[in-house]
C-alpha positions in Angstrom: 4.6 20.6 4.8 6.3 19.9 1.5 7.6 16.4 2.4 11.2 17.4 2.0 11.6 15.7 -1.3 9.7 12.6 -0.5 7.5 11.1 -3.2 3.7 11.1 -3.1 3.8 7.4 -2.4 6.3 7.9 0.5 4.0 10.5 2.0 1.0 8.2 1.6 2.8 5.4 3.4 3.7 7.7 6.3 0.1 9.0 6.4 -1.2 5.4 6.6 1.1 4.6 9.4 -0.2 7.5 11.5 -3.7 6.1 11.5 -5.3 3.9 14.1 -6.5 0.5 12.9 -9.7 -1.1 14.3 -8.6 -4.7 13.9 -6.5 -7.3 12.1 -6.5 -7.0 8.4 -7.8 -3.4 8.2 -4.4 -1.9 7.5 -3.5 -4.5 4.9 -6.9 -3.9 3.2 -6.2 -0.1 3.2 -2.7 -0.8 1.7 -4.3 -2.7 -1.2 -7.2 -0.4 -1.8 -5.7 3.0 -1.1 -2.1 2.5 -2.3 -2.7 -0.2 -4.8 0.2 -2.4 -3.6 0.6 -5.7 -1.8 1.4 -5.6 1.9 4.9 -7.2 1.4 5.9 -4.3 -0.9 4.4 -1.8 1.4 6.4 -3.0 4.4 9.6 -3.0 2.2 9.0 0.6 1.4 8.1 1.5 5.0 11.3 -0.1 6.2 13.4 1.9 3.8 11.6 5.1 4.8 12.5 4.5 8.4 16.1 4.9 7.4 15.5 7.9 5.2 16.4 11.2 6.9 13.8 13.0 4.8 11.1 10.9 6.3 12.4 11.6 9.8 12.4 15.3 9.1 8.8 15.1 7.7 7.2 13.1 10.5 9.6 12.5 13.4 7.0 11.2 15.8 5.8 8.4 13.5 9.3 7.5 12.2 10.8 7.4 15.7 7.8 5.3 17.0 8.2 2.8 14.1 12.0 2.7 14.6 11.5 1.7 18.3 9.0 -1.0 17.2 11.4 -2.3 14.6 14.3 -2.4 17.1 12.3 -4.2 19.8 11.3 -6.8 17.2 14.9 -7.3 16.2 15.9 -7.7 19.9 13.2 -10.4 20.3 14.8 -12.6 17.6 
């Protein structure tokens, strides 16, 4: 897949979201070590990606799953 115009960073964020995480802190550690960014920035980018049609076209399963999670969290507030 080409990524439909997504940046390498965007593709890396989506790839990180596809992985299973063994416990608390593992994902945030991977964000720092593998992507070189703080978790707050990572989640800002991820949230923007969830609204990007190119991300949906590239990885519909992950994007739709994360959209459902985001929506359920909004409804809890």
